Chimera marker file (.cmm) of the C-alpha trace (Angstrom):
<marker_set name="trace">
<marker id="1" x="34.514" y="121.276" z="115.798" r="1" g="1" b="0" radius="0.5"/>
<marker id="2" x="36.263" y="122.451" z="118.865" r="1" g="1" b="0" radius="0.5"/>
<marker id="3" x="38.080" y="119.205" z="119.578" r="1" g="1" b="0" radius="0.5"/>
<marker id="4" x="40.744" y="117.898" z="117.208" r="1" g="1" b="0" radius="0.5"/>
<marker id="5" x="40.132" y="114.504" z="116.385" r="1" g="1" b="0" radius="0.5"/>
<marker id="6" x="43.096" y="112.183" z="115.734" r="1" g="1" b="0" radius="0.5"/>
<marker id="7" x="42.656" y="109.977" z="112.822" r="1" g="1" b="0" radius="0.5"/>
<marker id="8" x="44.297" y="106.556" z="112.639" r="1" g="1" b="0" radius="0.5"/>
<marker id="9" x="45.274" y="105.991" z="109.275" r="1" g="1" b="0" radius="0.5"/>
<marker id="10" x="46.901" y="102.863" z="108.266" r="1" g="1" b="0" radius="0.5"/>
<marker id="11" x="49.739" y="102.881" z="105.925" r="1" g="1" b="0" radius="0.5"/>
<marker id="12" x="49.531" y="101.039" z="102.509" r="1" g="1" b="0" radius="0.5"/>
<marker id="13" x="52.395" y="98.553" z="102.190" r="1" g="1" b="0" radius="0.5"/>
<marker id="14" x="53.249" y="98.619" z="98.589" r="1" g="1" b="0" radius="0.5"/>
<marker id="15" x="56.268" y="98.601" z="96.432" r="1" g="1" b="0" radius="0.5"/>
<marker id="16" x="55.126" y="101.962" z="94.683" r="1" g="1" b="0" radius="0.5"/>
<marker id="17" x="54.953" y="103.668" z="98.314" r="1" g="1" b="0" radius="0.5"/>
<marker id="18" x="58.072" y="102.257" z="99.393" r="1" g="1" b="0" radius="0.5"/>
<marker id="19" x="59.769" y="103.806" z="96.038" r="1" g="1" b="0" radius="0.5"/>
<marker id="20" x="58.177" y="107.220" z="96.876" r="1" g="1" b="0" radius="0.5"/>
<marker id="21" x="59.383" y="107.066" z="100.347" r="1" g="1" b="0" radius="0.5"/>
<marker id="22" x="62.699" y="106.186" z="99.226" r="1" g="1" b="0" radius="0.5"/>
<marker id="23" x="62.681" y="109.181" z="96.478" r="1" g="1" b="0" radius="0.5"/>
<marker id="24" x="61.507" y="111.640" z="99.072" r="1" g="1" b="0" radius="0.5"/>
<marker id="25" x="64.169" y="110.529" z="101.316" r="1" g="1" b="0" radius="0.5"/>
<marker id="26" x="66.929" y="110.806" z="98.531" r="1" g="1" b="0" radius="0.5"/>
<marker id="27" x="65.752" y="114.037" z="97.283" r="1" g="1" b="0" radius="0.5"/>
<marker id="28" x="65.974" y="115.378" z="101.100" r="1" g="1" b="0" radius="0.5"/>
<marker id="29" x="69.549" y="113.742" z="101.291" r="1" g="1" b="0" radius="0.5"/>
<marker id="30" x="70.395" y="115.385" z="97.695" r="1" g="1" b="0" radius="0.5"/>
<marker id="31" x="69.168" y="118.900" z="99.209" r="1" g="1" b="0" radius="0.5"/>
<marker id="32" x="70.744" y="118.601" z="102.551" r="1" g="1" b="0" radius="0.5"/>
<marker id="33" x="74.454" y="117.841" z="100.447" r="1" g="1" b="0" radius="0.5"/>
<marker id="34" x="73.297" y="120.692" z="98.023" r="1" g="1" b="0" radius="0.5"/>
<marker id="35" x="73.175" y="123.085" z="101.179" r="1" g="1" b="0" radius="0.5"/>
<marker id="36" x="76.501" y="121.708" z="102.482" r="1" g="1" b="0" radius="0.5"/>
<marker id="37" x="78.552" y="122.108" z="99.363" r="1" g="1" b="0" radius="0.5"/>
<marker id="38" x="76.940" y="125.707" z="98.765" r="1" g="1" b="0" radius="0.5"/>
<marker id="39" x="77.846" y="126.849" z="102.307" r="1" g="1" b="0" radius="0.5"/>
<marker id="40" x="81.478" y="125.238" z="101.811" r="1" g="1" b="0" radius="0.5"/>
<marker id="41" x="81.591" y="127.107" z="98.631" r="1" g="1" b="0" radius="0.5"/>
<marker id="42" x="80.438" y="130.423" z="99.715" r="1" g="1" b="0" radius="0.5"/>
<marker id="43" x="82.787" y="130.088" z="103.045" r="1" g="1" b="0" radius="0.5"/>
<marker id="44" x="86.049" y="129.443" z="100.491" r="1" g="1" b="0" radius="0.5"/>
<marker id="45" x="84.792" y="132.363" z="98.129" r="1" g="1" b="0" radius="0.5"/>
<marker id="46" x="84.404" y="134.693" z="101.260" r="1" g="1" b="0" radius="0.5"/>
<marker id="47" x="87.751" y="133.524" z="102.462" r="1" g="1" b="0" radius="0.5"/>
<marker id="48" x="89.389" y="134.319" z="99.285" r="1" g="1" b="0" radius="0.5"/>
<marker id="49" x="87.664" y="137.791" z="98.491" r="1" g="1" b="0" radius="0.5"/>
<marker id="50" x="88.941" y="138.599" z="102.098" r="1" g="1" b="0" radius="0.5"/>
<marker id="51" x="92.304" y="137.795" z="100.993" r="1" g="1" b="0" radius="0.5"/>
<marker id="52" x="92.128" y="139.606" z="97.733" r="1" g="1" b="0" radius="0.5"/>
<marker id="53" x="90.844" y="142.675" z="99.490" r="1" g="1" b="0" radius="0.5"/>
<marker id="54" x="93.376" y="142.866" z="102.356" r="1" g="1" b="0" radius="0.5"/>
<marker id="55" x="96.118" y="142.145" z="99.430" r="1" g="1" b="0" radius="0.5"/>
<marker id="56" x="94.698" y="145.071" z="97.184" r="1" g="1" b="0" radius="0.5"/>
<marker id="57" x="94.445" y="147.491" z="100.357" r="1" g="1" b="0" radius="0.5"/>
<marker id="58" x="98.025" y="146.431" z="101.712" r="1" g="1" b="0" radius="0.5"/>
<marker id="59" x="99.575" y="147.126" z="97.935" r="1" g="1" b="0" radius="0.5"/>
<marker id="60" x="97.648" y="150.641" z="97.993" r="1" g="1" b="0" radius="0.5"/>
<marker id="61" x="99.256" y="151.481" z="101.443" r="1" g="1" b="0" radius="0.5"/>
<marker id="62" x="102.842" y="150.580" z="100.110" r="1" g="1" b="0" radius="0.5"/>
<marker id="63" x="102.232" y="152.568" z="96.901" r="1" g="1" b="0" radius="0.5"/>
<marker id="64" x="101.110" y="155.424" z="98.841" r="1" g="1" b="0" radius="0.5"/>
<marker id="65" x="104.316" y="154.902" z="100.954" r="1" g="1" b="0" radius="0.5"/>
<marker id="66" x="106.635" y="154.697" z="97.936" r="1" g="1" b="0" radius="0.5"/>
<marker id="67" x="105.116" y="157.593" z="96.268" r="1" g="1" b="0" radius="0.5"/>
<marker id="68" x="105.962" y="159.772" z="99.372" r="1" g="1" b="0" radius="0.5"/>
<marker id="69" x="109.516" y="158.267" z="99.552" r="1" g="1" b="0" radius="0.5"/>
<marker id="70" x="110.210" y="159.074" z="95.897" r="1" g="1" b="0" radius="0.5"/>
<marker id="71" x="109.079" y="162.667" z="96.403" r="1" g="1" b="0" radius="0.5"/>
<marker id="72" x="111.402" y="163.120" z="99.358" r="1" g="1" b="0" radius="0.5"/>
<marker id="73" x="114.142" y="161.505" z="97.249" r="1" g="1" b="0" radius="0.5"/>
<marker id="74" x="113.406" y="163.768" z="94.341" r="1" g="1" b="0" radius="0.5"/>
<marker id="75" x="114.007" y="166.626" z="96.617" r="1" g="1" b="0" radius="0.5"/>
<marker id="76" x="117.125" y="165.199" z="98.139" r="1" g="1" b="0" radius="0.5"/>
<marker id="77" x="118.415" y="164.694" z="94.653" r="1" g="1" b="0" radius="0.5"/>
<marker id="78" x="117.744" y="168.032" z="93.523" r="1" g="1" b="0" radius="0.5"/>
<marker id="79" x="119.370" y="169.706" z="96.500" r="1" g="1" b="0" radius="0.5"/>
<marker id="80" x="122.627" y="167.142" z="96.068" r="1" g="1" b="0" radius="0.5"/>
<marker id="81" x="122.504" y="168.306" z="92.125" r="1" g="1" b="0" radius="0.5"/>
<marker id="82" x="122.653" y="171.945" z="93.157" r="1" g="1" b="0" radius="0.5"/>
<marker id="83" x="125.440" y="171.249" z="95.961" r="1" g="1" b="0" radius="0.5"/>
<marker id="84" x="127.348" y="169.481" z="93.050" r="1" g="1" b="0" radius="0.5"/>
<marker id="85" x="127.090" y="172.423" z="91.011" r="1" g="1" b="0" radius="0.5"/>
<marker id="86" x="128.580" y="174.618" z="93.557" r="1" g="1" b="0" radius="0.5"/>
<marker id="87" x="131.629" y="172.343" z="94.264" r="1" g="1" b="0" radius="0.5"/>
<marker id="88" x="132.300" y="171.880" z="90.564" r="1" g="1" b="0" radius="0.5"/>
<marker id="89" x="132.235" y="176.043" z="90.208" r="1" g="1" b="0" radius="0.5"/>
<marker id="90" x="134.583" y="175.932" z="93.607" r="1" g="1" b="0" radius="0.5"/>
<marker id="91" x="136.813" y="173.504" z="91.654" r="1" g="1" b="0" radius="0.5"/>
<marker id="92" x="137.033" y="175.681" z="88.654" r="1" g="1" b="0" radius="0.5"/>
<marker id="93" x="137.818" y="178.716" z="91.024" r="1" g="1" b="0" radius="0.5"/>
<marker id="94" x="140.460" y="176.460" z="93.011" r="1" g="1" b="0" radius="0.5"/>
<marker id="95" x="142.243" y="175.811" z="89.610" r="1" g="1" b="0" radius="0.5"/>
<marker id="96" x="142.862" y="179.805" z="89.250" r="1" g="1" b="0" radius="0.5"/>
<marker id="97" x="145.975" y="181.194" z="91.136" r="1" g="1" b="0" radius="0.5"/>
<marker id="98" x="144.428" y="184.815" z="91.575" r="1" g="1" b="0" radius="0.5"/>
<marker id="99" x="141.549" y="183.165" z="93.586" r="1" g="1" b="0" radius="0.5"/>
<marker id="100" x="143.669" y="180.919" z="95.783" r="1" g="1" b="0" radius="0.5"/>
<marker id="101" x="145.787" y="184.124" z="96.516" r="1" g="1" b="0" radius="0.5"/>
<marker id="102" x="142.664" y="186.256" z="97.278" r="1" g="1" b="0" radius="0.5"/>
<marker id="103" x="141.726" y="183.388" z="99.309" r="1" g="1" b="0" radius="0.5"/>
<marker id="104" x="144.858" y="182.949" z="101.214" r="1" g="1" b="0" radius="0.5"/>
<marker id="105" x="144.841" y="186.840" z="101.906" r="1" g="1" b="0" radius="0.5"/>
<marker id="106" x="141.267" y="186.809" z="103.293" r="1" g="1" b="0" radius="0.5"/>
<marker id="107" x="141.236" y="183.737" z="105.327" r="1" g="1" b="0" radius="0.5"/>
<marker id="108" x="144.774" y="183.439" z="106.755" r="1" g="1" b="0" radius="0.5"/>
<marker id="109" x="145.654" y="186.983" z="106.572" r="1" g="1" b="0" radius="0.5"/>
<marker id="110" x="148.642" y="186.440" z="104.314" r="1" g="1" b="0" radius="0.5"/>
<marker id="111" x="149.944" y="189.382" z="102.402" r="1" g="1" b="0" radius="0.5"/>
<marker id="112" x="152.037" y="190.516" z="99.467" r="1" g="1" b="0" radius="0.5"/>
<marker id="113" x="155.473" y="192.315" z="100.247" r="1" g="1" b="0" radius="0.5"/>
<marker id="114" x="155.159" y="195.880" z="102.008" r="1" g="1" b="0" radius="0.5"/>
<marker id="115" x="151.294" y="195.109" z="102.360" r="1" g="1" b="0" radius="0.5"/>
<marker id="116" x="149.344" y="195.951" z="105.388" r="1" g="1" b="0" radius="0.5"/>
<marker id="117" x="146.321" y="194.193" z="106.187" r="1" g="1" b="0" radius="0.5"/>
<marker id="118" x="143.413" y="195.895" z="108.569" r="1" g="1" b="0" radius="0.5"/>
<marker id="119" x="140.862" y="193.463" z="109.795" r="1" g="1" b="0" radius="0.5"/>
<marker id="120" x="137.686" y="195.267" z="109.921" r="1" g="1" b="0" radius="0.5"/>
<marker id="121" x="134.673" y="193.556" z="111.501" r="1" g="1" b="0" radius="0.5"/>
<marker id="122" x="131.741" y="193.077" z="109.571" r="1" g="1" b="0" radius="0.5"/>
<marker id="123" x="128.208" y="194.267" z="110.477" r="1" g="1" b="0" radius="0.5"/>
<marker id="124" x="126.577" y="192.344" z="113.297" r="1" g="1" b="0" radius="0.5"/>
<marker id="125" x="129.716" y="190.913" z="114.975" r="1" g="1" b="0" radius="0.5"/>
<marker id="126" x="130.760" y="191.947" z="118.399" r="1" g="1" b="0" radius="0.5"/>
<marker id="127" x="133.577" y="194.241" z="119.138" r="1" g="1" b="0" radius="0.5"/>
<marker id="128" x="136.248" y="192.811" z="121.678" r="1" g="1" b="0" radius="0.5"/>
<marker id="129" x="135.874" y="194.561" z="124.747" r="1" g="1" b="0" radius="0.5"/>
<marker id="130" x="139.113" y="195.764" z="126.585" r="1" g="1" b="0" radius="0.5"/>
<marker id="131" x="139.217" y="195.996" z="130.686" r="1" g="1" b="0" radius="0.5"/>
<link id1="1" id2="2" r="1" g="1" b="0" radius="0.2"/>
<link id1="2" id2="3" r="1" g="1" b="0" radius="0.2"/>
<link id1="3" id2="4" r="1" g="1" b="0" radius="0.2"/>
<link id1="4" id2="5" r="1" g="1" b="0" radius="0.2"/>
<link id1="5" id2="6" r="1" g="1" b="0" radius="0.2"/>
<link id1="6" id2="7" r="1" g="1" b="0" radius="0.2"/>
<link id1="7" id2="8" r="1" g="1" b="0" radius="0.2"/>
<link id1="8" id2="9" r="1" g="1" b="0" radius="0.2"/>
<link id1="9" id2="10" r="1" g="1" b="0" radius="0.2"/>
<link id1="10" id2="11" r="1" g="1" b="0" radius="0.2"/>
<link id1="11" id2="12" r="1" g="1" b="0" radius="0.2"/>
<link id1="12" id2="13" r="1" g="1" b="0" radius="0.2"/>
<link id1="13" id2="14" r="1" g="1" b="0" radius="0.2"/>
<link id1="14" id2="15" r="1" g="1" b="0" radius="0.2"/>
<link id1="15" id2="16" r="1" g="1" b="0" radius="0.2"/>
<link id1="16" id2="17" r="1" g="1" b="0" radius="0.2"/>
<link id1="17" id2="18" r="1" g="1" b="0" radius="0.2"/>
<link id1="18" id2="19" r="1" g="1" b="0" radius="0.2"/>
<link id1="19" id2="20" r="1" g="1" b="0" radius="0.2"/>
<link id1="20" id2="21" r="1" g="1" b="0" radius="0.2"/>
<link id1="21" id2="22" r="1" g="1" b="0" radius="0.2"/>
<link id1="22" id2="23" r="1" g="1" b="0" radius="0.2"/>
<link id1="23" id2="24" r="1" g="1" b="0" radius="0.2"/>
<link id1="24" id2="25" r="1" g="1" b="0" radius="0.2"/>
<link id1="25" id2="26" r="1" g="1" b="0" radius="0.2"/>
<link id1="26" id2="27" r="1" g="1" b="0" radius="0.2"/>
<link id1="27" id2="28" r="1" g="1" b="0" radius="0.2"/>
<link id1="28" id2="29" r="1" g="1" b="0" radius="0.2"/>
<link id1="29" id2="30" r="1" g="1" b="0" radius="0.2"/>
<link id1="30" id2="31" r="1" g="1" b="0" radius="0.2"/>
<link id1="31" id2="32" r="1" g="1" b="0" radius="0.2"/>
<link id1="32" id2="33" r="1" g="1" b="0" radius="0.2"/>
<link id1="33" id2="34" r="1" g="1" b="0" radius="0.2"/>
<link id1="34" id2="35" r="1" g="1" b="0" radius="0.2"/>
<link id1="35" id2="36" r="1" g="1" b="0" radius="0.2"/>
<link id1="36" id2="37" r="1" g="1" b="0" radius="0.2"/>
<link id1="37" id2="38" r="1" g="1" b="0" radius="0.2"/>
<link id1="38" id2="39" r="1" g="1" b="0" radius="0.2"/>
<link id1="39" id2="40" r="1" g="1" b="0" radius="0.2"/>
<link id1="40" id2="41" r="1" g="1" b="0" radius="0.2"/>
<link id1="41" id2="42" r="1" g="1" b="0" radius="0.2"/>
<link id1="42" id2="43" r="1" g="1" b="0" radius="0.2"/>
<link id1="43" id2="44" r="1" g="1" b="0" radius="0.2"/>
<link id1="44" id2="45" r="1" g="1" b="0" radius="0.2"/>
<link id1="45" id2="46" r="1" g="1" b="0" radius="0.2"/>
<link id1="46" id2="47" r="1" g="1" b="0" radius="0.2"/>
<link id1="47" id2="48" r="1" g="1" b="0" radius="0.2"/>
<link id1="48" id2="49" r="1" g="1" b="0" radius="0.2"/>
<link id1="49" id2="50" r="1" g="1" b="0" radius="0.2"/>
<link id1="50" id2="51" r="1" g="1" b="0" radius="0.2"/>
<link id1="51" id2="52" r="1" g="1" b="0" radius="0.2"/>
<link id1="52" id2="53" r="1" g="1" b="0" radius="0.2"/>
<link id1="53" id2="54" r="1" g="1" b="0" radius="0.2"/>
<link id1="54" id2="55" r="1" g="1" b="0" radius="0.2"/>
<link id1="55" id2="56" r="1" g="1" b="0" radius="0.2"/>
<link id1="56" id2="57" r="1" g="1" b="0" radius="0.2"/>
<link id1="57" id2="58" r="1" g="1" b="0" radius="0.2"/>
<link id1="58" id2="59" r="1" g="1" b="0" radius="0.2"/>
<link id1="59" id2="60" r="1" g="1" b="0" radius="0.2"/>
<link id1="60" id2="61" r="1" g="1" b="0" radius="0.2"/>
<link id1="61" id2="62" r="1" g="1" b="0" radius="0.2"/>
<link id1="62" id2="63" r="1" g="1" b="0" radius="0.2"/>
<link id1="63" id2="64" r="1" g="1" b="0" radius="0.2"/>
<link id1="64" id2="65" r="1" g="1" b="0" radius="0.2"/>
<link id1="65" id2="66" r="1" g="1" b="0" radius="0.2"/>
<link id1="66" id2="67" r="1" g="1" b="0" radius="0.2"/>
<link id1="67" id2="68" r="1" g="1" b="0" radius="0.2"/>
<link id1="68" id2="69" r="1" g="1" b="0" radius="0.2"/>
<link id1="69" id2="70" r="1" g="1" b="0" radius="0.2"/>
<link id1="70" id2="71" r="1" g="1" b="0" radius="0.2"/>
<link id1="71" id2="72" r="1" g="1" b="0" radius="0.2"/>
<link id1="72" id2="73" r="1" g="1" b="0" radius="0.2"/>
<link id1="73" id2="74" r="1" g="1" b="0" radius="0.2"/>
<link id1="74" id2="75" r="1" g="1" b="0" radius="0.2"/>
<link id1="75" id2="76" r="1" g="1" b="0" radius="0.2"/>
<link id1="76" id2="77" r="1" g="1" b="0" radius="0.2"/>
<link id1="77" id2="78" r="1" g="1" b="0" radius="0.2"/>
<link id1="78" id2="79" r="1" g="1" b="0" radius="0.2"/>
<link id1="79" id2="80" r="1" g="1" b="0" radius="0.2"/>
<link id1="80" id2="81" r="1" g="1" b="0" radius="0.2"/>
<link id1="81" id2="82" r="1" g="1" b="0" radius="0.2"/>
<link id1="82" id2="83" r="1" g="1" b="0" radius="0.2"/>
<link id1="83" id2="84" r="1" g="1" b="0" radius="0.2"/>
<link id1="84" id2="85" r="1" g="1" b="0" radius="0.2"/>
<link id1="85" id2="86" r="1" g="1" b="0" radius="0.2"/>
<link id1="86" id2="87" r="1" g="1" b="0" radius="0.2"/>
<link id1="87" id2="88" r="1" g="1" b="0" radius="0.2"/>
<link id1="88" id2="89" r="1" g="1" b="0" radius="0.2"/>
<link id1="89" id2="90" r="1" g="1" b="0" radius="0.2"/>
<link id1="90" id2="91" r="1" g="1" b="0" radius="0.2"/>
<link id1="91" id2="92" r="1" g="1" b="0" radius="0.2"/>
<link id1="92" id2="93" r="1" g="1" b="0" radius="0.2"/>
<link id1="93" id2="94" r="1" g="1" b="0" radius="0.2"/>
<link id1="94" id2="95" r="1" g="1" b="0" radius="0.2"/>
<link id1="95" id2="96" r="1" g="1" b="0" radius="0.2"/>
<link id1="96" id2="97" r="1" g="1" b="0" radius="0.2"/>
<link id1="97" id2="98" r="1" g="1" b="0" radius="0.2"/>
<link id1="98" id2="99" r="1" g="1" b="0" radius="0.2"/>
<link id1="99" id2="100" r="1" g="1" b="0" radius="0.2"/>
<link id1="100" id2="101" r="1" g="1" b="0" radius="0.2"/>
<link id1="101" id2="102" r="1" g="1" b="0" radius="0.2"/>
<link id1="102" id2="103" r="1" g="1" b="0" radius="0.2"/>
<link id1="103" id2="104" r="1" g="1" b="0" radius="0.2"/>
<link id1="104" id2="105" r="1" g="1" b="0" radius="0.2"/>
<link id1="105" id2="106" r="1" g="1" b="0" radius="0.2"/>
<link id1="106" id2="107" r="1" g="1" b="0" radius="0.2"/>
<link id1="107" id2="108" r="1" g="1" b="0" radius="0.2"/>
<link id1="108" id2="109" r="1" g="1" b="0" radius="0.2"/>
<link id1="109" id2="110" r="1" g="1" b="0" radius="0.2"/>
<link id1="110" id2="111" r="1" g="1" b="0" radius="0.2"/>
<link id1="111" id2="112" r="1" g="1" b="0" radius="0.2"/>
<link id1="112" id2="113" r="1" g="1" b="0" radius="0.2"/>
<link id1="113" id2="114" r="1" g="1" b="0" radius="0.2"/>
<link id1="114" id2="115" r="1" g="1" b="0" radius="0.2"/>
<link id1="115" id2="116" r="1" g="1" b="0" radius="0.2"/>
<link id1="116" id2="117" r="1" g="1" b="0" radius="0.2"/>
<link id1="117" id2="118" r="1" g="1" b="0" radius="0.2"/>
<link id1="118" id2="119" r="1" g="1" b="0" radius="0.2"/>
<link id1="119" id2="120" r="1" g="1" b="0" radius="0.2"/>
<link id1="120" id2="121" r="1" g="1" b="0" radius="0.2"/>
<link id1="121" id2="122" r="1" g="1" b="0" radius="0.2"/>
<link id1="122" id2="123" r="1" g="1" b="0" radius="0.2"/>
<link id1="123" id2="124" r="1" g="1" b="0" radius="0.2"/>
<link id1="124" id2="125" r="1" g="1" b="0" radius="0.2"/>
<link id1="125" id2="126" r="1" g="1" b="0" radius="0.2"/>
<link id1="126" id2="127" r="1" g="1" b="0" radius="0.2"/>
<link id1="127" id2="128" r="1" g="1" b="0" radius="0.2"/>
<link id1="128" id2="129" r="1" g="1" b="0" radius="0.2"/>
<link id1="129" id2="130" r="1" g="1" b="0" radius="0.2"/>
<link id1="130" id2="131" r="1" g="1" b="0" radius="0.2"/>
</marker_set>
């Protein structure tokens, strides 16, 4: 039993044996084609899933960016609305003759007849020094 004996077996040459050999080769060929088709299908499925995931991630990133931009624009809109309200108030004030006269006296040192204007510096302003 230590030595492996090689047996010489002759093949039976019959139509049944040939038919079985052809059936075995056809089965192997079909199995090989099935494996190829499945590998191509899975490669295609992997490519499509990668494309879909990357698309979803890029859209999520863009959505976050748009949300932050929206917040920034809403803040800017609120500032502009408050500025618009201030400007509307200024328009109403500038239509008042008394306010215009007061503004002219304050800013341009205009005065009524026989009126003397004294300019008193506000706190925090430096006093002019003379040499």
